[in-house]
C-alpha positions as CSV (number, residue, x, y, z in Angstrom):
1,X,101.5,-159.0,42.0
2,X,99.0,-157.0,40.7
3,X,97.3,-154.6,43.9
4,X,94.2,-155.1,44.8
5,X,93.7,-152.1,46.2
6,X,95.0,-148.5,46.8
7,X,94.6,-145.1,48.6
8,X,94.0,-141.8,46.6
9,X,96.1,-139.4,47.1
10,X,93.1,-137.1,46.4
11,X,90.5,-138.1,48.8
12,X,92.1,-140.4,51.1
13,X,90.2,-143.6,50.3
14,X,90.7,-146.8,49.7
15,X,89.2,-148.2,46.5
16,X,89.8,-151.1,44.5
17,X,92.3,-150.7,41.6
18,X,90.4,-150.8,39.1
19,X,89.2,-147.3,40.3
20,X,92.2,-146.0,38.9
21,X,93.5,-145.5,35.4
22,X,97.0,-147.2,34.1
23,X,99.9,-145.7,34.1
24,X,103.4,-146.2,32.4
25,X,104.9,-143.4,33.9
26,X,108.7,-145.0,36.5
27,X,106.8,-142.8,39.9
28,X,104.0,-145.5,39.8
29,X,105.8,-148.3,38.7
30,X,104.8,-150.1,42.0
31,X,101.1,-150.0,41.3
32,X,100.9,-149.3,37.7
33,X,98.3,-147.1,38.3
34,X,97.5,-143.1,38.4
35,X,97.9,-142.3,42.4
36,X,94.6,-140.2,42.0
37,X,91.3,-142.3,41.9
38,X,88.8,-141.4,38.7
39,X,86.4,-139.7,41.1
40,X,88.8,-136.9,41.8
41,X,90.0,-136.5,38.0
42,X,86.2,-136.2,36.9
43,X,85.2,-134.3,39.5
44,X,88.6,-131.5,39.0
45,X,87.6,-131.9,35.5
46,X,83.7,-130.9,36.0
47,X,85.2,-127.6,37.8
48,X,86.1,-126.1,34.6
49,X,85.3,-128.4,31.6
50,X,85.1,-125.7,28.9
51,X,88.6,-123.9,29.9
52,X,91.1,-126.0,27.9
53,X,94.4,-124.7,30.2
54,X,92.4,-126.3,33.3
55,X,91.8,-129.8,31.6
56,X,95.7,-129.6,30.3
57,X,97.1,-128.8,33.8
58,X,94.9,-131.5,35.0
59,X,96.9,-133.8,32.7
60,X,100.6,-131.8,33.4
61,X,99.8,-133.1,37.0
62,X,99.2,-137.0,36.1
63,X,101.8,-136.6,33.5
64,X,99.7,-138.1,30.9
65,X,99.9,-136.1,28.0
66,X,97.6,-133.8,26.0
67,X,97.1,-134.4,22.3
68,X,95.0,-131.5,20.4
69,X,93.3,-134.0,18.0
70,X,93.0,-137.3,20.6
71,X,91.2,-134.6,22.6
72,X,88.6,-133.3,19.6
73,X,87.3,-136.6,18.7
74,X,87.1,-137.5,22.0
75,X,84.4,-135.1,22.7
76,X,82.7,-136.4,19.3
77,X,82.9,-140.0,20.7
78,X,81.5,-139.0,24.4
79,X,78.9,-137.1,22.7
80,X,77.6,-140.1,20.4
81,X,78.0,-142.5,23.2
82,X,76.1,-139.7,25.7
83,X,72.5,-140.1,24.0
84,X,71.5,-138.0,26.3
85,X,72.9,-138.8,29.4
86,X,75.4,-136.9,30.6
87,X,79.0,-136.4,29.1
88,X,82.6,-138.5,30.0
89,X,84.8,-136.9,27.8
90,X,87.6,-136.6,30.2
91,X,86.9,-140.8,31.0
92,X,86.4,-141.1,26.9
93,X,90.1,-139.4,26.5
94,X,92.0,-141.3,28.8
95,X,90.8,-144.8,27.7
96,X,91.7,-143.8,24.1
97,X,95.1,-142.3,25.6
98,X,95.6,-145.6,27.3
99,X,96.1,-147.8,23.8
100,X,99.4,-149.1,23.4
101,X,100.3,-146.3,20.9
102,X,99.7,-143.5,23.9
103,X,100.0,-145.5,26.9
104,X,103.7,-145.1,27.2
105,X,103.7,-141.0,26.5
106,X,104.1,-138.5,29.4
107,X,103.1,-134.8,29.4
108,X,106.6,-134.1,27.6
109,X,104.4,-135.9,24.3
110,X,101.6,-133.5,24.2
111,X,101.2,-132.2,21.0
112,X,98.9,-128.9,20.8
113,X,96.8,-127.1,18.3
114,X,99.0,-123.6,18.1
115,X,96.2,-121.2,16.3
116,X,93.5,-122.8,18.7
117,X,96.2,-122.0,21.4
118,X,96.7,-118.7,20.3
119,X,92.7,-117.5,19.8
120,X,92.6,-119.7,23.2
121,X,95.3,-117.1,24.8
122,X,93.9,-113.5,23.1
123,X,90.7,-114.4,24.0
124,X,91.5,-115.3,27.9
125,X,93.9,-111.9,27.7
126,X,91.1,-109.7,26.3
127,X,88.6,-110.9,29.2
128,X,91.1,-110.0,32.1
129,X,92.1,-107.1,30.7
130,X,90.8,-103.8,32.0
131,X,92.3,-101.3,29.7
132,X,91.5,-100.6,25.9
133,X,94.0,-103.1,24.3
134,X,93.0,-104.6,21.3
135,X,93.3,-107.9,19.9
136,X,96.4,-106.8,17.1
137,X,97.9,-105.7,20.9
138,X,97.8,-109.0,22.4
139,X,98.3,-110.9,19.6
140,X,101.9,-108.8,19.4
141,X,102.4,-109.5,23.2
142,X,101.9,-113.2,22.1
143,X,104.7,-113.0,18.9
144,X,107.1,-111.4,21.1
145,X,107.0,-112.8,24.8
146,X,105.6,-116.7,23.7
147,X,102.8,-118.3,24.6
148,X,101.4,-119.5,28.2
149,X,101.8,-116.4,30.0
150,X,99.6,-115.1,32.1
151,X,97.7,-111.3,31.5
152,X,99.4,-109.7,34.3
153,X,102.8,-111.3,33.4
154,X,103.0,-110.1,29.6
155,X,101.9,-106.6,31.4
156,X,104.9,-106.6,33.4
157,X,107.2,-107.8,31.1
158,X,106.3,-104.9,28.5
159,X,106.3,-102.3,31.3
160,X,109.8,-103.7,32.3
161,X,111.5,-103.9,28.4
162,X,109.9,-100.5,27.8
163,X,111.6,-99.2,30.4
164,X,115.1,-100.7,29.6
165,X,114.5,-99.2,26.1
166,X,113.4,-95.6,27.1
167,X,116.9,-95.6,29.6
168,X,119.1,-97.2,26.9
169,X,119.8,-97.2,23.4
170,X,118.2,-100.4,21.7
171,X,119.4,-99.6,18.3
172,X,119.8,-103.4,17.0
173,X,118.0,-106.9,17.3
174,X,120.9,-108.4,19.1
175,X,120.4,-105.6,22.1
176,X,116.1,-106.2,21.7
177,X,117.1,-110.2,22.4
178,X,119.3,-109.4,25.5
179,X,117.1,-107.2,26.8
180,X,113.6,-109.1,26.5
181,X,115.9,-112.1,27.8
182,X,117.3,-110.1,31.1
183,X,113.1,-109.4,31.4
184,X,111.7,-113.0,31.4
185,X,114.9,-113.6,33.8
186,X,113.6,-110.9,36.2
187,X,109.9,-112.4,36.1
188,X,111.4,-116.1,36.6
189,X,113.3,-114.3,39.9
190,X,110.2,-113.0,40.9
191,X,108.2,-115.6,40.3
192,X,110.5,-118.1,42.4
193,X,111.1,-115.6,45.3
194,X,107.2,-115.4,45.7
195,X,107.4,-119.5,46.2
196,X,110.2,-119.1,48.2
197,X,112.4,-120.9,46.1
198,X,116.2,-120.1,45.6
199,X,117.5,-118.0,43.0
200,X,121.1,-118.5,42.8
201,X,121.5,-119.7,39.5
202,X,118.6,-117.1,38.3
203,X,120.3,-114.3,39.5
204,X,124.0,-115.8,37.9
205,X,122.2,-115.8,35.0
206,X,121.2,-112.2,35.0
207,X,124.5,-110.7,35.9
208,X,125.5,-112.8,32.8
209,X,122.5,-111.1,30.8
210,X,123.9,-107.8,32.1
211,X,127.6,-108.1,31.6
212,X,126.5,-109.1,27.8
213,X,124.3,-106.0,26.9
214,X,126.8,-103.6,28.8
215,X,123.9,-102.6,31.2
216,X,126.0,-103.1,34.4
217,X,126.5,-99.9,36.5
218,X,130.2,-100.4,36.4
219,X,130.0,-100.6,32.6
220,X,130.8,-97.1,31.3
221,X,130.5,-97.9,27.1
222,X,128.0,-99.8,25.3
223,X,124.4,-99.0,25.5
224,X,124.6,-95.7,27.3
225,X,121.8,-94.2,29.7
226,X,119.2,-91.7,28.1
227,X,120.3,-89.0,30.1
228,X,123.8,-88.8,28.3
229,X,122.4,-89.1,24.7
230,X,121.9,-85.8,23.0
231,X,118.0,-84.2,22.5
232,X,118.5,-84.9,18.6
233,X,119.3,-88.7,19.7
234,X,116.6,-89.1,21.5
235,X,114.0,-87.2,19.2
236,X,114.9,-90.0,17.0
237,X,114.5,-92.7,19.3
238,X,111.5,-91.5,19.9
239,X,110.1,-90.9,16.8
240,X,111.6,-93.9,15.1
241,X,110.6,-96.4,18.0
242,X,107.8,-94.7,20.1
243,X,106.1,-92.3,18.3
244,X,104.8,-88.9,20.0
245,X,100.9,-89.4,20.9
246,X,98.3,-86.6,20.2
247,X,98.8,-83.6,21.8
248,X,96.1,-82.2,24.3
249,X,93.5,-80.0,22.6
250,X,95.0,-76.9,24.2
251,X,98.3,-77.7,23.0
252,X,97.4,-78.6,19.5
253,X,97.9,-74.9,18.0
254,X,98.3,-72.6,20.9
255,X,99.9,-69.5,18.2
256,X,97.2,-70.1,15.2
257,X,99.7,-71.3,13.2
258,X,97.4,-73.6,11.5
259,X,94.4,-71.4,11.4
260,X,96.9,-68.4,9.6
261,X,97.9,-70.9,6.9
262,X,94.9,-72.6,6.3
263,X,93.1,-69.0,6.0
264,X,95.4,-66.4,4.2
265,X,97.6,-69.0,2.2
266,X,94.5,-72.0,1.3
267,X,91.6,-70.1,1.4
268,X,93.2,-66.8,-0.3
269,X,94.5,-69.4,-2.9
270,X,91.2,-71.0,-3.4
271,X,89.3,-67.4,-3.8
272,X,91.7,-66.3,-6.4
273,X,91.3,-69.9,-8.1
274,X,87.9,-69.2,-8.0
275,X,87.5,-72.5,-6.3
276,X,84.6,-72.8,-3.3
277,X,85.8,-75.1,-0.7
278,X,86.1,-75.1,3.2
279,X,89.2,-73.0,2.9
280,X,87.2,-70.4,0.9
281,X,84.8,-70.3,3.3
282,X,86.9,-70.1,6.4
283,X,88.7,-66.8,4.5
284,X,85.7,-65.1,3.7
285,X,84.5,-65.8,7.3
286,X,87.6,-64.3,8.1
287,X,87.5,-61.0,5.9
288,X,84.1,-60.6,7.2
289,X,85.3,-60.1,10.3
290,X,87.9,-57.7,9.8
291,X,86.2,-55.8,7.1
292,X,85.1,-52.2,7.9
293,X,82.0,-50.9,6.6
294,X,81.0,-47.5,5.7
295,X,78.3,-46.1,7.8
296,X,74.9,-46.1,7.0
297,X,72.2,-43.1,7.0
298,X,70.2,-44.9,10.1
299,X,73.8,-45.0,12.2
300,X,74.7,-41.4,11.0
301,X,71.4,-40.5,12.7
302,X,72.0,-42.6,15.8
303,X,75.0,-40.4,16.1
304,X,73.9,-37.6,15.5
305,X,71.2,-37.7,18.1
306,X,73.6,-38.9,20.9
307,X,75.5,-35.4,20.0
């Protein structure tokens, strides 16, 4: 028996069943309709119609698939049908995925355009970043940690990863993978605790990962702490994995060694070969400062006057 009227779980109004989109989800088996009315879905969509993540979140909540190609074609179809009126992209898309080939699909059947998703994620992260992070840095973060994370999550994960690799020796692909999984599990625990959820299973997973990577405090072997490493090993790690940054201006050449090399080696060599360049110019400037000139007659007269 078909249901004639339904109550929207969003606005709470009782409305005709035709005001609700069809659904073959087992959770909507009794009514055969999505529990949120068309008007409420449209209002939610209008909050950020250009934000693809916001659009996808709507389909995720109502358990309908987001299929990139159909979404793009629905936008074009809505433009053609609008004829100067307000676009109804959401309604057009829901009509298209209501066809027999898609009516039984749910959120897990979504299909994305990966390049489009990556570009969107990069632009979103760049807009949220307050630092001088570059587009290449964003691309590396997405490649290393995966898609779909917030900017704060990427920053937190990267900071934790760098902290781990600074404290412990990480000289293999397997160790990098374990540490990255440890960081991801820690983030999962952090988020679940913020939502008041249990984290027993995640903590067990974290303990197993720490054990596999020999990073438990009770383990004496395996990945040793940085304080147990030799100075040479630390230098090798810093130069290979994290190059030393450019020093401050006052520490660039405090003993003027580079000046001596440029002036008295390169400059003198240039002078010997008859080459005029910046080194020979610096050489002659330095020589002029160190040269003692013979006194002139005017200097001698001034000297006699003082006596």
